[in-house]
C-alpha positions as CSV (number, residue, x, y, z in Angstrom):
1,M,0.0,0.0,0.0
2,R,2.8,2.4,0.8
3,R,4.5,2.1,-2.7
4,P,1.3,3.0,-4.7
5,R,0.6,5.9,-2.3
6,A,4.2,7.1,-2.6
7,R,3.8,7.0,-6.4
8,L,0.5,8.9,-6.1
9,W,2.1,11.7,-4.0
10,A,5.0,11.9,-6.4
11,V,2.5,12.4,-9.3
12,A,0.6,15.0,-7.2
13,G,3.8,16.8,-6.4
14,A,4.9,16.8,-10.1
15,A,1.4,18.1,-11.1
16,A,1.6,20.9,-8.5
17,L,5.0,21.9,-9.8
18,G,3.7,21.8,-13.3
19,L,0.8,24.0,-12.3
20,L,3.1,26.6,-10.7
21,V,5.3,26.7,-13.9
22,L,2.2,27.0,-16.1
23,L,0.8,29.9,-13.9
24,E,4.2,31.6,-14.0
25,F,4.3,31.6,-17.8
26,T,0.6,32.6,-18.1
27,A,1.1,35.5,-15.7
28,R,4.2,36.7,-17.5
29,R,2.3,36.5,-20.8
30,H,-0.2,39.0,-19.3
31,G,2.5,41.2,-17.8
32,L,1.8,40.0,-14.2
33,P,4.1,38.7,-11.5
34,G,4.0,34.9,-11.3
35,P,3.9,32.8,-8.1
36,I,7.5,31.5,-8.4
37,A,9.1,34.9,-9.2
38,G,7.0,36.5,-6.4
39,Q,8.3,33.9,-3.9
40,V,11.9,34.2,-4.9
41,R,11.7,37.9,-4.6
42,E,10.7,37.6,-1.0
43,L,14.0,36.1,-0.2
44,V,15.5,39.6,-0.4
45,F,12.8,42.2,-0.7
46,A,10.2,43.1,1.9
47,P,7.6,40.3,1.7
48,K,3.9,40.9,1.1
49,S,3.0,37.9,3.3
50,G,5.1,38.3,6.4
51,G,2.7,36.8,8.8
52,L,2.0,33.9,6.5
53,L,5.7,33.1,6.2
54,Y,6.0,32.8,9.9
55,A,2.8,30.6,10.0
56,A,4.4,28.4,7.3
57,M,7.6,28.1,9.4
58,A,5.4,27.1,12.4
59,L,4.0,24.3,10.3
60,M,7.4,23.2,9.3
61,M,8.6,23.1,12.9
62,V,6.0,20.4,13.9
63,V,8.7,17.9,12.9
64,L,11.4,19.5,15.1
65,T,12.2,19.0,18.8
66,W,11.6,21.9,21.2
67,R,15.3,22.8,21.2
68,Q,15.4,22.9,17.4
69,R,12.2,25.0,17.3
70,F,13.8,27.6,19.6
71,V,16.9,27.7,17.5
72,A,14.9,28.0,14.2
73,A,12.7,30.8,15.6
74,G,15.7,32.7,17.0
75,A,17.4,32.4,13.6
76,A,14.4,33.7,11.8
77,I,14.1,36.7,14.1
78,G,17.8,37.4,13.8
79,I,17.7,37.3,10.0
80,D,14.7,39.7,10.0
81,I,16.5,42.1,12.3
82,A,19.5,42.1,10.0
83,F,17.3,42.8,6.9
84,W,15.5,45.6,8.8
85,L,18.9,47.2,9.7
86,V,20.1,47.0,6.1
87,R,16.8,48.6,4.9
88,W,17.0,51.3,7.6
89,A,20.7,52.0,6.8
90,T,20.1,52.3,3.1
91,D,16.7,54.0,3.5
92,A,15.2,51.4,1.2
93,G,11.9,51.1,3.0
94,T,9.5,48.1,2.6
95,G,8.0,49.1,-0.7
96,G,4.5,48.3,0.6
97,G,5.5,45.0,2.1
98,H,6.0,43.8,5.7
99,P,9.2,44.6,7.6
100,F,9.5,40.9,8.6
101,G,9.1,37.5,7.0
102,N,12.4,37.1,5.1
103,G,13.9,35.2,8.1
104,A,11.1,32.7,8.2
105,L,11.5,31.9,4.5
106,W,15.3,31.5,4.9
107,V,14.8,29.2,7.8
108,I,12.4,27.0,5.9
109,L,14.8,26.7,2.9
110,G,17.7,26.1,5.3
111,H,16.0,23.1,6.7
112,A,15.5,21.8,3.2
113,V,19.3,21.9,2.8
114,I,19.8,20.3,6.2
115,A,17.4,17.5,5.2
116,V,19.3,16.7,2.0
117,T,22.8,17.1,3.4
118,R,22.6,16.1,7.1
119,R,19.7,13.6,7.4
120,T,19.1,10.1,6.1
121,G,16.3,7.6,5.9
122,R,13.1,8.3,7.7
123,E,14.5,11.5,9.4
124,R,15.2,13.0,6.0
125,V,11.8,12.2,4.7
126,L,10.1,13.6,7.8
127,L,12.0,16.8,7.6
128,L,11.3,17.2,3.9
129,K,7.6,16.7,4.6
130,G,7.7,19.4,7.1
131,V,9.5,21.8,4.7
132,G,7.1,20.8,2.0
133,L,4.1,21.5,4.2
134,G,5.4,25.0,5.0
135,L,6.3,25.8,1.4
136,L,2.9,24.5,0.1
137,L,1.1,27.0,2.4
138,V,3.0,29.9,0.9
139,A,2.9,28.5,-2.6
140,G,-0.9,28.1,-2.2
141,R,-1.2,31.8,-1.3
142,K,0.9,32.9,-4.2
143,T,-0.9,30.6,-6.6
144,G,-4.2,32.0,-5.5
145,D,-3.1,35.6,-5.9
146,T,-1.9,34.8,-9.4
147,W,-5.2,33.0,-10.3
148,L,-7.1,36.1,-9.2
149,L,-5.0,38.4,-11.4
150,I,-5.4,36.1,-14.3
151,T,-9.2,36.0,-13.9
152,S,-9.4,39.8,-14.0
153,K,-7.4,39.9,-17.2
154,T,-8.9,36.9,-19.1
155,R,-12.6,37.3,-18.2
156,P,-13.7,40.7,-19.6
157,T,-17.4,39.9,-18.8
158,V,-19.0,38.8,-15.6
159,L,-22.2,36.9,-14.7
160,D,-23.2,39.0,-11.6
161,Q,-26.7,39.7,-13.0
162,Y,-27.4,36.0,-13.2
163,V,-26.2,35.4,-9.6
164,A,-28.0,38.5,-8.2
165,T,-31.2,37.4,-9.9
166,A,-30.9,33.9,-8.5
167,D,-30.2,35.4,-5.1
168,H,-33.7,36.7,-4.9
169,A,-34.8,33.2,-4.2
170,L,-32.9,33.5,-0.8
171,G,-34.2,37.0,0.0
172,D,-31.0,38.9,-1.1
173,P,-29.0,38.1,2.1
174,S,-26.0,40.2,1.0
175,W,-28.2,43.3,1.0
176,L,-29.7,42.4,4.4
177,V,-26.4,41.6,6.2
178,G,-24.7,44.6,4.5
179,R,-27.2,47.0,6.1
180,I,-26.7,45.3,9.5
181,V,-22.9,45.6,9.2
182,T,-23.2,49.2,8.1
183,A,-25.4,49.9,11.2
184,T,-22.7,48.5,13.5
185,G,-20.2,51.2,12.3
186,P,-16.5,50.9,12.5
187,V,-16.6,48.6,15.6
188,G,-18.6,45.8,13.9
189,F,-16.7,46.2,10.6
190,N,-13.3,46.0,12.3
191,L,-14.2,42.9,14.2
192,L,-15.4,41.1,11.1
193,D,-12.4,42.4,9.1
194,I,-10.1,40.7,11.6
195,V,-12.0,37.4,11.4
196,Y,-12.2,37.5,7.6
197,G,-8.5,38.5,7.1
198,Q,-7.0,36.2,9.7
199,L,-8.8,33.0,8.6
200,A,-5.4,31.5,7.5
201,V,-3.9,32.2,10.9
202,A,-6.8,30.5,12.7
203,A,-6.3,27.5,10.3
204,V,-2.7,27.3,11.2
205,V,-3.5,27.3,14.9
206,V,-5.9,24.3,14.4
207,A,-3.4,22.6,12.2
208,L,-0.7,22.9,14.8
209,Y,-3.0,21.3,17.3
210,Q,-3.7,18.4,14.9
211,L,0.0,18.0,14.1
212,R,1.2,18.3,17.7
213,G,2.3,14.7,17.9
214,V,4.4,14.6,14.8
215,A,7.7,15.3,16.5
216,V,7.1,12.4,18.9
217,E,5.5,9.8,16.6
218,R,7.8,10.8,13.7
219,R,5.0,10.6,11.2
220,F,2.1,12.8,10.0
221,P,-1.5,11.9,10.6
222,G,-3.4,10.6,7.6
223,H,-5.7,13.6,7.2
224,H,-5.5,17.1,8.6
225,L,-6.8,20.6,7.9
226,V,-3.8,21.8,5.8
227,R,-4.6,19.2,3.1
228,T,-8.2,20.4,2.8
229,F,-7.2,24.0,2.7
230,L,-4.6,23.4,-0.1
231,V,-7.0,21.3,-2.2
232,I,-9.7,24.0,-1.9
233,G,-7.2,26.6,-3.0
234,L,-6.0,24.5,-5.9
235,L,-9.4,23.5,-7.3
236,G,-11.6,26.5,-6.4
237,P,-10.1,29.1,-8.7
238,A,-10.7,26.9,-11.7
239,F,-14.4,27.7,-11.3
240,Y,-13.7,31.4,-11.3
241,M,-12.7,31.0,-14.9
242,V,-15.9,29.1,-15.7
243,F,-18.3,31.3,-13.7
244,P,-16.7,34.8,-13.3
245,V,-18.5,36.9,-10.7
246,V,-17.1,40.0,-8.9
247,G,-19.7,40.4,-6.1
248,P,-22.4,42.9,-5.2
249,L,-20.1,45.6,-3.8
250,F,-18.6,46.0,-7.2
251,A,-21.3,45.1,-9.6
252,Y,-24.2,46.9,-7.8
253,G,-22.6,49.7,-5.9
254,T,-19.6,52.0,-5.7
255,G,-19.6,51.5,-1.9
256,T,-19.6,55.3,-1.3
257,D,-22.1,55.3,1.6
258,Y,-21.0,52.0,3.0
259,W,-17.3,52.8,3.3
260,A,-18.1,56.3,4.6
261,A,-19.7,54.6,7.6
262,V,-16.5,52.6,8.3
263,S,-13.9,54.9,6.7
264,L,-11.5,54.7,9.7
265,W,-11.0,51.0,9.1
266,A,-12.0,50.6,5.4
267,P,-9.5,48.9,3.1
268,D,-8.4,50.4,-0.2
269,I,-11.2,49.2,-2.4
270,P,-11.0,50.2,-6.0
271,S,-14.0,52.2,-7.3
272,S,-16.3,50.3,-9.7
273,E,-18.4,53.4,-10.4
274,H,-18.0,53.3,-14.2
275,W,-18.8,49.5,-14.4
276,A,-21.5,48.9,-11.8
277,V,-25.1,48.4,-12.9
278,A,-26.2,51.0,-10.4
279,D,-25.4,52.2,-6.9
280,L,-27.8,49.9,-5.1
281,W,-25.8,47.9,-2.6
282,P,-26.6,47.6,0.3
283,R,-29.7,49.8,0.4
284,T,-31.9,48.6,-2.5
285,P,-32.0,45.0,-3.8
286,P,-31.6,44.9,-7.6
287,P,-34.8,44.7,-9.7
288,I,-35.8,41.4,-11.3
289,N,-34.9,41.7,-15.0
290,T,-33.7,39.3,-17.7
291,P,-30.0,38.9,-16.8
292,H,-27.1,39.0,-19.3
293,P,-23.3,39.1,-19.1
294,M,-21.9,42.5,-18.4
295,P,-18.4,43.9,-19.1
296,F,-16.2,44.8,-16.2
297,D,-12.8,46.2,-15.4
298,G,-9.5,44.4,-15.8
299,I,-8.6,44.9,-12.1
300,T,-11.3,43.3,-9.9
301,P,-10.9,39.5,-9.4
302,R,-13.7,37.3,-10.5
303,N,-13.5,35.3,-7.3
304,C,-17.1,34.8,-6.0
305,M,-18.4,31.5,-7.3
306,P,-18.0,29.4,-5.2
307,S,-17.2,31.3,-2.0
308,L,-13.8,29.8,-1.0
309,H,-13.8,31.8,2.2
310,T,-17.0,30.0,3.2
311,A,-15.4,26.7,2.1
312,W,-12.3,27.3,4.2
313,A,-14.4,28.4,7.2
314,V,-16.5,25.3,7.0
315,A,-13.4,23.1,6.8
316,L,-12.0,24.9,9.9
317,F,-15.3,24.2,11.7
318,I,-15.3,20.5,10.8
319,H,-11.7,20.0,11.9
320,T,-12.3,21.6,15.3
321,R,-15.1,19.3,16.3
322,K,-12.8,16.8,18.0
323,G,-10.6,19.4,19.7
324,P,-10.9,20.8,23.2
325,R,-13.7,23.2,24.0
326,V,-11.8,26.4,23.3
327,L,-10.9,25.1,19.8
328,R,-14.5,24.1,19.1
329,Y,-15.7,27.6,20.1
330,T,-13.0,29.1,17.9
331,G,-14.2,27.1,14.9
332,T,-17.8,28.1,15.5
333,F,-16.9,31.7,16.0
334,W,-14.8,31.9,12.8
335,L,-17.5,30.2,10.8
336,I,-20.2,32.6,11.8
337,G,-17.9,35.6,11.5
338,T,-16.7,34.6,8.1
339,L,-20.2,34.1,6.8
340,A,-21.2,37.5,8.2
341,A,-18.2,39.2,6.6
342,T,-18.5,37.6,3.2
343,L,-22.1,38.8,2.9
344,G,-21.8,42.0,5.0
345,F,-18.8,43.4,3.1
346,G,-20.6,42.8,-0.2
347,Y,-18.0,40.3,-1.4
348,H,-20.4,37.5,-2.1
349,Y,-24.0,36.6,-2.8
350,G,-26.0,34.2,-0.8
351,V,-26.0,31.5,-3.5
352,D,-22.2,31.7,-3.5
353,L,-22.2,30.5,0.1
354,L,-24.4,27.5,-0.7
355,A,-22.1,26.4,-3.4
356,G,-19.1,26.9,-1.1
357,V,-20.6,24.6,1.5
358,V,-21.3,21.8,-1.0
359,F,-17.9,22.3,-2.6
360,V,-15.9,21.8,0.7
361,L,-18.0,18.9,1.9
362,T,-17.4,17.1,-1.4
363,I,-13.6,17.7,-1.1
364,E,-13.5,16.7,2.5
365,T,-15.3,13.5,1.8
366,A,-12.9,12.7,-1.1
367,L,-9.8,13.3,1.1
368,R,-11.1,11.2,4.0
369,S,-12.1,8.4,1.5
370,F,-8.6,8.5,0.0
371,D,-7.1,8.3,3.5
372,R,-9.2,5.4,4.8
373,G,-9.8,3.6,1.5
374,W,-12.6,4.1,-1.0
375,D,-15.9,2.3,-0.3
376,R,-19.4,2.6,-1.6
377,S,-20.5,5.2,0.9
378,G,-17.6,7.5,0.1
379,I,-18.0,7.2,-3.6
380,R,-21.8,7.8,-3.4
381,L,-21.3,10.9,-1.3
382,V,-18.6,12.4,-3.5
383,A,-20.8,11.7,-6.6
384,H,-23.8,13.3,-4.8
385,G,-21.9,16.4,-3.8
386,A,-20.4,16.8,-7.2
387,T,-23.9,16.5,-8.8
388,V,-25.5,19.0,-6.4
389,F,-22.6,21.4,-7.0
390,A,-22.9,21.2,-10.8
391,A,-26.7,21.5,-10.5
392,L,-26.4,24.7,-8.4
393,L,-24.1,26.4,-10.9
394,L,-26.2,25.4,-13.8
395,S,-29.4,26.6,-12.1
396,Y,-27.7,30.0,-11.3
397,R,-26.7,30.3,-15.0
398,F,-29.8,29.1,-16.9
399,L,-32.7,29.4,-14.4
400,P,-32.1,32.6,-12.4
401,L,-35.2,34.4,-13.7
402,E,-37.5,31.4,-12.9
403,M,-35.9,31.1,-9.4
404,A,-36.4,34.8,-8.7
405,E,-40.1,34.7,-9.8
406,H,-40.9,31.7,-7.6
407,P,-38.8,32.3,-4.5
408,W,-41.0,30.3,-2.1
409,V,-40.3,27.2,-4.2
410,S,-36.7,27.7,-5.5
411,G,-35.3,29.1,-2.2
412,P,-36.2,26.0,-0.1
413,L,-35.1,23.8,-2.9
414,L,-31.7,25.4,-2.9
415,V,-31.3,25.1,0.8
416,L,-32.6,21.5,0.7
417,A,-30.0,20.6,-2.0
418,M,-27.2,21.9,0.3
419,T,-28.7,20.3,3.3
420,S,-28.8,16.9,1.6
421,V,-25.0,17.1,1.2
422,V,-24.6,18.2,4.8
423,H,-26.8,15.4,6.1
424,G,-25.0,12.8,3.9
425,Y,-21.6,14.0,5.1
426,V,-22.6,13.9,8.8
427,R,-24.2,10.4,8.5
428,T,-21.4,8.9,6.4
429,T,-18.5,10.2,8.5
430,A,-20.3,9.1,11.7
431,A,-20.5,5.6,10.2
432,W,-16.7,5.7,9.5
433,E,-15.9,6.5,13.2
434,P,-14.4,3.4,15.0
435,K,-16.9,1.8,17.2
436,A,-16.0,1.3,20.9
437,A,-15.8,-2.5,21.6
438,P,-18.1,-3.6,24.4
439,A,-16.4,-4.4,27.7
440,R,-15.6,-8.0,28.1
441,Q,-17.8,-9.7,30.7
442,P,-16.0,-11.9,33.2
443,E,-16.7,-15.6,32.8
444,P,-18.9,-17.1,35.6
445,Q,-16.9,-19.1,38.1
446,P,-18.2,-22.5,39.2
447,E,-19.8,-22.8,42.6
448,P,-17.5,-24.4,45.1
449,I,-18.6,-27.9,46.1
């Protein structure tokens, strides 16, 4: 079993490397920075993902002893201080990046060199797995950023009118939550912004808990949160190319009134005034008209369908269910906060979230089935999830007007379709859990004569 699985992971690694090279060439063709060049640049220049680099180093350190972890962390901090002193002395500045993070990347690559030159056998493999885990987290972020840039350059028209029309079946939740978030002012916005922006950090905390025994057991568990996060980030952007959507904030509003309510904390959102259908979000839901593709700018990413933030938050929630109470509460809090932020910031429509839930549960089932061995229940649930996901996207594209005109029928059907996948996942994974063996009863002793 180990040899076929090793071959499979080798093929997966080669495919991932091939994807990175392909994205690099595609990005260069459109005059954009590619994921490989961007990562190499952060070896010297101020990184744009300083916190993520330290999170990646933390994942890598799960294979180290405590003494080695302290040495690695100290080396990363020392290197960052040296880089900061050089930039300060030369008045180079950060160029819009973070003042830290280079040291973490150098430490990760240094351990790759140590694994090849100073380790042998299982210890070399384990250390290389740790390095690969950390680098995959960073590469996933860079790959996602490149995907988003490519979508904005290669998809001149978007399908927001179709999705917004279909969203009438759910009662236009983005407009509703958007008004609620606006009413909370800067305090509510700032809290949701932290939850939304630090989802990756929360995921690393959960992953560190799941991988806490690697240094002792000298092996990784069969399934953990990082695998699900990476697969979501790898597969999800492909649907952005098939179903390009920019979101209600951009397609149905300039955000003028909304951002004025939270201007102290508002991010630098590009104006969509010349491309938006009208300045409606979040005050007035869009009218029900026959939808059609609409041209949009070459800057805004088409990254709505499905909602990958929802998918990641659901994955985080699932993987915290077996943790301690504080971890379970964290997973629940991050799920609720992420759903509120995706809708309340105008980044997603309600139907995006339904598709994101079905998407992640299908992926999670496939990964768990791969780890434990495929059986009929796993194959059936993956097929069901893929069918529901495809049906949702097709209905959004070809039946939005009918859905909007009959919301009391189409809305419950949409929720029911998602719920069927949720119910199937809960029931199937519960059946996969090992059953506790009944306590052995002592054999009756013969009565003394």
